[in-house]
C-alpha positions in Angstrom: 80.4 -79.8 121.5 79.2 -81.0 118.2 82.1 -81.6 115.7 82.7 -83.0 112.3 85.8 -84.5 110.8 87.4 -82.0 108.3 88.3 -83.6 105.0 91.8 -83.5 104.5 92.8 -80.9 101.7 93.5 -82.4 98.4 97.2 -83.0 97.8 98.8 -80.3 96.1 102.4 -79.0 95.6 101.3 -75.8 97.1 100.7 -77.3 100.4 104.1 -78.9 100.6 107.3 -77.5 101.9 109.5 -75.6 99.5 111.3 -78.5 97.7 112.2 -76.6 94.2 112.2 -73.4 92.6 108.4 -73.7 91.9 107.9 -73.3 96.0 109.0 -69.8 95.4 106.5 -68.6 93.0 103.0 -68.0 93.9 102.3 -69.5 97.3 98.7 -71.0 96.6 98.7 -73.3 99.7 95.2 -71.5 100.5 93.7 -72.9 97.5 93.6 -76.4 98.9 90.8 -75.0 101.4 87.4 -75.2 99.3 85.7 -72.3 100.8 88.8 -69.9 100.1 89.3 -71.4 96.7 85.8 -70.7 95.5 86.0 -67.1 96.8 89.3 -66.6 95.2 88.3 -68.1 91.9 85.3 -65.8 91.9 87.3 -62.7 92.6 89.6 -63.7 89.6 86.4 -63.1 87.5 85.3 -60.0 89.3 88.8 -58.4 89.5 88.7 -58.0 85.6 85.1 -58.2 84.6 83.8 -56.4 87.6 86.0 -53.4 87.6 84.8 -51.8 84.3 82.9 -49.1 86.0 86.2 -47.7 87.3 86.4 -46.2 83.7 82.7 -46.2 82.9 81.4 -43.9 85.7 84.0 -41.1 85.3 83.7 -41.4 81.5 79.9 -41.2 81.4 80.0 -38.3 84.0 82.7 -36.3 81.8 80.4 -37.0 78.6 77.2 -35.7 80.4 78.7 -32.6 81.8 82.0 -31.8 80.0 83.8 -30.8 83.3 86.2 -32.8 85.5 84.7 -31.1 88.4 81.9 -33.6 88.2 84.2 -36.5 88.0 86.1 -35.1 91.2 82.6 -34.9 93.0 81.7 -38.4 92.2 85.2 -39.5 93.6 84.3 -37.5 96.7 80.9 -38.9 97.2 82.2 -42.5 96.6 85.1 -41.9 99.3 82.7 -40.5 102.0 80.3 -43.3 101.4 82.9 -46.2 101.5 84.4 -44.7 104.8 81.1 -44.5 106.4 80.4 -48.2 105.2 83.8 -49.4 106.6 82.9 -48.0 110.1 79.3 -49.3 110.3 79.8 -52.5 108.5 82.6 -53.2 110.8 80.3 -52.9 113.8 77.7 -54.9 112.2 80.2 -57.8 111.3 80.9 -58.2 115.1 77.2 -58.7 115.7 75.8 -60.9 112.8 76.5 -63.8 110.4 79.3 -62.6 108.1 78.2 -64.7 105.2 75.0 -63.0 105.1 76.6 -59.5 105.1 78.8 -60.6 102.3 75.8 -62.0 100.3 73.7 -58.8 101.0 76.7 -56.5 99.9 77.5 -58.3 96.8 74.0 -58.5 95.9 73.6 -54.8 96.7 76.6 -53.9 94.4 75.2 -56.2 91.7 71.8 -54.3 91.9 74.0 -51.1 91.7 75.6 -51.9 88.5 72.2 -53.1 86.9 70.7 -49.8 87.8 73.6 -48.1 86.1 73.2 -50.3 83.1 69.5 -49.4 82.9 69.9 -45.7 83.2 72.5 -45.8 80.6 70.3 -47.8 78.1 67.5 -45.1 78.7 69.9 -42.6 77.8 70.0 -41.1 81.5 71.8 -37.8 81.4 71.1 -36.9 85.2 74.0 -36.2 87.2 72.1 -36.4 90.5 71.1 -40.0 89.7 74.6 -41.0 88.7 75.9 -39.5 92.0 73.3 -41.6 94.1 74.4 -44.7 92.3 78.0 -43.9 93.1 77.0 -43.4 96.6 75.3 -46.8 96.6 78.5 -48.2 95.0 80.8 -46.9 97.7 78.4 -48.2 100.6 78.4 -51.6 99.2 82.0 -51.9 98.3 83.0 -50.5 101.5 80.9 -53.3 103.2 82.4 -55.9 101.1 86.2 -54.9 101.8 85.5 -54.7 105.5 83.6 -57.8 105.9 85.7 -59.9 103.8 88.8 -58.9 105.7 86.9 -60.3 108.7 85.7 -63.5 107.2 89.2 -64.8 105.6 90.6 -65.6 109.2 87.6 -67.7 109.7 88.4 -69.9 106.5 92.0 -70.0 106.6 94.4 -71.0 109.5 96.6 -68.6 110.9 99.8 -70.0 109.4 98.4 -69.6 105.9 97.0 -65.9 106.4 100.1 -64.4 104.5 99.6 -66.4 101.5 95.8 -66.0 101.5 96.4 -62.1 101.6 99.0 -62.3 98.9 96.9 -64.2 96.7 94.0 -61.6 97.1 96.5 -58.7 96.5 97.6 -60.6 93.4 94.1 -60.6 91.9 93.3 -57.1 92.8 96.3 -55.4 91.5 96.1 -57.7 88.4 92.6 -56.8 87.8 93.2 -52.8 88.6 95.5 -53.0 85.6 93.9 -55.2 83.1 90.4 -54.2 83.8 90.4 -50.4 83.0 92.8 -51.6 79.8 90.1 -53.9 78.7 87.4 -51.4 79.3 89.1 -48.8 77.4 89.1 -51.0 74.3 85.5 -52.2 74.8 83.9 -48.6 75.3 83.8 -47.8 71.4 82.7 -51.2 70.5 80.0 -52.0 73.2 79.3 -48.7 74.8 79.2 -47.7 78.5 76.0 -49.4 79.5 77.1 -52.7 78.5 80.3 -52.4 80.7 78.0 -51.8 83.7 76.3 -55.0 82.7 79.5 -57.0 82.4 80.2 -55.7 86.0 76.9 -57.0 87.2 77.2 -60.5 85.7 80.7 -60.8 86.8 79.7 -60.3 90.5 77.2 -63.0 90.1 80.3 -65.5 90.6 81.1 -63.9 93.8 77.6 -64.3 95.1 77.7 -67.8 94.2 80.9 -68.4 96.1 79.7 -66.5 99.2 76.4 -68.5 99.2 78.7 -71.7 99.2 80.4 -70.4 102.4 79.5 -72.2 105.8 77.4 -69.9 108.3 79.8 -67.5 109.9 78.0 -66.3 113.1 79.5 -63.8 115.6 81.4 -65.5 118.6 79.1 -66.4 121.6 79.9 -64.1 124.7 81.9 -65.8 127.0 84.0 -67.9 124.5 87.2 -65.8 124.5 88.3 -65.2 120.9 85.8 -67.4 119.5 86.9 -69.0 116.2 89.4 -66.1 115.7 93.1 -66.6 115.3 94.0 -63.6 117.3 96.5 -64.3 120.1 94.7 -62.3 122.9 93.2 -64.0 125.9 89.8 -62.2 126.3 91.1 -58.7 126.6 89.0 -58.0 123.2 85.9 -58.9 125.3 86.6 -56.5 128.1 87.1 -53.9 125.4 83.5 -54.6 124.0 82.0 -55.8 127.1 79.0 -53.8 128.3 80.1 -50.7 126.5 80.0 -52.3 123.0 79.3 -55.8 123.2 75.6 -56.3 123.8 73.2 -56.9 121.2 71.1 -53.9 122.2 74.0 -51.5 122.2 73.8 -49.1 119.1 76.2 -49.5 116.3 77.7 -46.0 117.0 78.8 -47.3 120.7 80.2 -50.7 119.4 82.1 -48.7 116.8 83.7 -46.4 119.4 84.4 -49.4 121.7 86.1 -50.9 118.7 88.4 -48.0 118.1 89.2 -48.0 121.8 90.1 -51.4 121.6 92.4 -50.5 118.6 93.9 -47.7 120.4 94.8 -49.7 123.3 96.9 -52.3 121.3 100.2 -50.9 120.9 101.2 -53.6 118.1 98.0 -52.6 116.0 98.6 -48.9 116.4 102.2 -49.3 115.2 101.0 -51.3 112.2 98.5 -48.9 111.2 100.8 -45.8 111.7 103.6 -47.3 110.0 101.2 -48.0 107.0 99.9 -44.5 107.2 103.2 -43.0 107.1 104.1 -45.1 103.9 101.2 -44.0 102.1 100.8 -40.4 103.1 104.4 -39.3 103.1 105.7 -41.7 100.3 102.7 -42.3 97.6 103.7 -39.4 95.1 101.4 -40.5 92.4 99.5 -37.0 92.2 103.2 -35.8 91.0 103.6 -38.1 88.2 102.2 -36.0 85.3 104.6 -32.9 86.6 107.5 -35.2 87.0 106.9 -36.5 83.3 106.5 -33.3 82.0 109.1 -31.1 83.5 111.9 -33.7 84.4 111.5 -36.5 81.8 110.6 -34.5 78.8 107.1 -35.7 78.6 104.3 -34.0 76.4 101.8 -31.5 78.1 98.7 -33.3 79.3 100.0 -36.6 79.4 102.3 -38.9 77.2 104.2 -42.2 77.3 106.3 -41.1 80.3 103.3 -40.3 82.4 101.8 -43.8 81.6 105.0 -45.6 82.4 105.2 -43.8 85.6 101.7 -44.8 86.6 102.2 -48.4 85.4 105.6 -49.1 87.0 104.3 -49.5 90.6 101.4 -51.9 90.0 103.9 -53.7 87.8 106.2 -54.1 90.8 103.2 -55.3 92.9 102.2 -58.0 90.4 105.7 -59.2 90.2 106.2 -59.7 93.7 102.8 -61.4 93.9 104.2 -63.9 91.4 107.2 -64.5 93.8 105.0 -64.7 97.1 106.3 -68.0 98.0 109.9 -66.5 98.7 108.3 -64.7 101.9 105.0 -65.9 102.9 106.4 -68.8 105.1 108.2 -66.1 107.2 107.2 -65.6 110.8 108.9 -62.3 111.8 105.9 -60.5 110.3 106.4 -57.3 112.5 110.1 -56.8 111.5 108.9 -57.5 107.8 106.4 -54.6 107.9 109.0 -52.0 109.2 111.8 -53.2 106.8 109.3 -53.0 104.0 108.0 -49.5 104.8 111.7 -48.2 105.2 112.6 -49.9 101.9 109.5 -48.1 100.2 110.7 -44.9 101.5 114.5 -45.4 100.2 112.9 -46.3 96.7 110.8 -43.0 96.7 113.9 -41.1 97.4 115.6 -42.8 94.5 112.4 -41.9 92.2 113.1 -38.0 93.2 116.9 -38.2 92.3 116.5 -40.5 89.2 118.4 -38.6 86.5 116.7 -40.9 83.8 113.1 -42.1 83.4 114.2 -45.9 83.2 116.1 -45.5 86.7 112.7 -44.1 88.0 110.6 -46.7 86.7 112.9 -49.3 88.1 112.8 -47.8 91.5 109.0 -47.7 91.3 108.8 -51.3 90.5 111.0 -52.1 93.4 108.8 -49.9 95.5 105.9 -51.9 94.3 107.3 -55.1 95.4 108.2 -53.9 98.9 104.9 -52.4 99.1 103.3 -55.8 98.5 105.2 -57.4 101.3 104.3 -54.5 103.6 100.6 -54.9 102.6 100.6 -58.6 103.0 101.9 -58.7 106.6 100.3 -55.4 107.6 96.9 -57.2 106.8 98.1 -60.6 108.4 99.0 -59.0 111.6 95.6 -57.2 111.9 93.6 -60.4 111.2 95.7 -62.6 113.2 96.3 -60.5 116.3 92.7 -59.3 116.7 90.1 -61.5 118.4 87.0 -62.3 116.4 84.7 -60.4 118.9 86.3 -57.1 117.5 87.8 -58.1 114.1 85.1 -56.5 112.0 85.5 -53.0 113.6 89.4 -53.2 113.3 89.1 -54.4 109.9 86.8 -51.1 109.4 89.5 -49.0 110.6 92.0 -50.7 108.5 89.8 -50.0 105.6 89.4 -46.4 106.2 93.2 -46.1 106.5 93.6 -48.0 103.3 91.2 -45.8 101.5 92.0 -42.5 103.1 95.9 -42.6 103.2 96.2 -42.4 99.3 93.6 -39.6 99.0 95.4 -37.5 101.7 98.8 -38.5 100.0 97.2 -36.8 96.8 96.1 -33.6 98.5 99.5 -32.9 100.4 101.9 -33.9 97.4 99.8 -32.1 94.9 99.6 -28.9 97.2 103.3 -29.1 98.0 104.3 -29.7 94.3 102.3 -26.6 93.3 103.7 -24.6 96.0 107.2 -25.3 95.0 106.6 -25.1 91.4 106.3 -21.4 91.7 109.7 -21.2 93.5 111.7 -23.5 91.5 109.7 -23.2 88.1 112.6 -20.7 86.6 115.2 -23.1 87.4 114.1 -26.0 85.5 116.5 -25.2 82.4 119.5 -24.6 84.7 119.1 -27.3 87.3 116.3 -29.9 87.1 117.4 -31.4 90.3 115.9 -28.2 92.0 112.3 -28.8 90.5 109.3 -28.9 92.7 108.2 -32.4 92.2 111.8 -33.8 92.9 112.0 -32.0 96.2 108.6 -33.1 97.2 109.1 -36.7 96.2 112.6 -37.0 98.1 111.2 -35.3 101.2 108.1 -37.5 101.5 110.6 -40.8 101.0 112.9 -39.3 103.9 109.9 -38.6 106.0 108.7 -42.1 105.4 112.2 -43.6 106.5 112.4 -41.2 109.5 108.8 -41.8 110.7 108.9 -45.5 110.3 112.1 -45.8 111.9 111.0 -43.9 115.0 107.8 -45.7 115.3 109.5 -49.1 115.1 112.0 -47.9 118.0 109.3 -46.4 119.9 107.0 -49.5 119.9 109.1 -52.5 120.2 106.1 -54.8 119.9 106.4 -54.3 116.2 109.8 -55.3 115.5 109.6 -58.1 118.0 106.1 -59.7 116.9 106.6 -63.1 115.6 103.6 -65.2 114.1 102.4 -68.3 116.1 104.1 -71.5 114.9 101.8 -73.6 112.5 99.5 -76.1 113.9 100.1 -80.0 113.8 98.7 -81.9 110.9 95.1 -81.4 110.3 94.3 -85.1 110.3 95.2 -85.8 113.8 92.2 -84.5 115.6 88.4 -83.8 114.7 87.5 -80.0 113.9 84.7 -78.1 115.5 82.2 -76.5 113.5 82.7 -72.8 112.2 81.4 -70.1 114.6 80.2 -70.5 118.2 78.3 -73.5 119.3 75.2 -72.7 121.2 74.8 -76.5 122.7 74.3 -80.2 122.0 71.5 -79.5 119.5 73.8 -77.4 117.2 73.8 -78.5 113.6 76.6 -80.1 112.2 78.2 -78.3 109.3 78.8 -80.6 106.3 82.5 -81.7 106.2 83.0 -80.4 102.5 81.9 -76.8 103.7 84.1 -76.4 106.7 87.6 -75.1 106.3 90.7 -76.6 107.8 90.8 -73.3 109.8 88.7 -74.7 112.6 90.9 -77.7 113.2 94.0 -75.6 113.3 92.6 -73.0 115.5 91.2 -75.7 117.9 94.6 -77.4 118.5 96.1 -74.1 118.8 94.0 -73.4 121.8 91.8 -70.5 120.0 88.7 -72.5 119.4 
């Protein structure tokens, strides 16, 4: 096998064991890996400068049509396209080079924003054109999400996956707060069209970072888990074997094979159902306007109370990200997922029972913090436990869960809140504790606690799951190249473009 020695990561306090209070802040150890560091740095730029379309698209649609129905239709189109892309790209990511897929997806997203900029400059007022652009945005973004999730375990060793995922979440949530705020300030200054152009330019940084990655080809048949960090011993190959693994097999059959593999793995089923329960039952954001208006005395149509309720959750997420060093070195990932989901349900109940706004805000911030822990280890388990041969398809299923869960939650909470409002509306002045939003929020929190507890009890694989022990020091053995090796003539990947993940996996018996 062709091999090359990995250049030891640069010395950094982030890569050392906790020796001071600083070790319990942001766990930045994965940034010592050049490939991940480049991608993460580019994502920082894109998280803020590449999220302006979140404000620009609905604003332009409402300006053109004067109807919120058009904004809702665009959201539906984007959601459908993103789900379709997640499933399709997951199957494709298991059959072709993932760097190529990431390049194509990011370039496609860049061209989509450039097209939105061009139509805005030309004074475009065509709703169908905007909806087509939104569909392409959903397709490319869904591909980016899924392929990125399948790529990170090829760049980062298993013991650093929690830290890598927490760094990515920190940037994503920080950008989701700062990006729209900055866009709102810039709209009256530079106009909507320029915001699209900013998005396109910011994405070029990610395109550069992806282009600098080493090749990430699919695992060769017969190599077990390939370069993956999964703990399987070849079961993923039997799941995708002749039904879903052949190169001539249709994408639909490969996708179905991936879902069968997912459904047959008790641990993955437990992780995804816990996450779905937490999001569907315990995500009451659709009720925040009503809660602010009828319980906390906010003004009709919005106000400070509504804004604070929506801001508290991401603020808690961001705060937990700044303290990620306190939990990313833990190994009982399954128990942490279950405990964090139960804690989230309890904080939701506290929001529903809160007599004062500040108590509700504190509960939401705490909920955001525990949800950060939940999302970090949920993603880590899925990435580390899944063999590389099916990681793309499993990541596609995870993307569908992440995108679809909050959408279902909005429908359920909104419908239940409206139904109870008709019953409890006359009682607001007499007993605000009986108001519709309070009842629905408390019920959702309790359902989360009960459901997650039942799943953890019924599937002990979840609470017993412990991450593999860290591999020995990277400098003790040479590392193989990333991806499968065809034979003695396989080219050697330059040392500065190989991540320490390959060496770690080789010594752990997974290479």
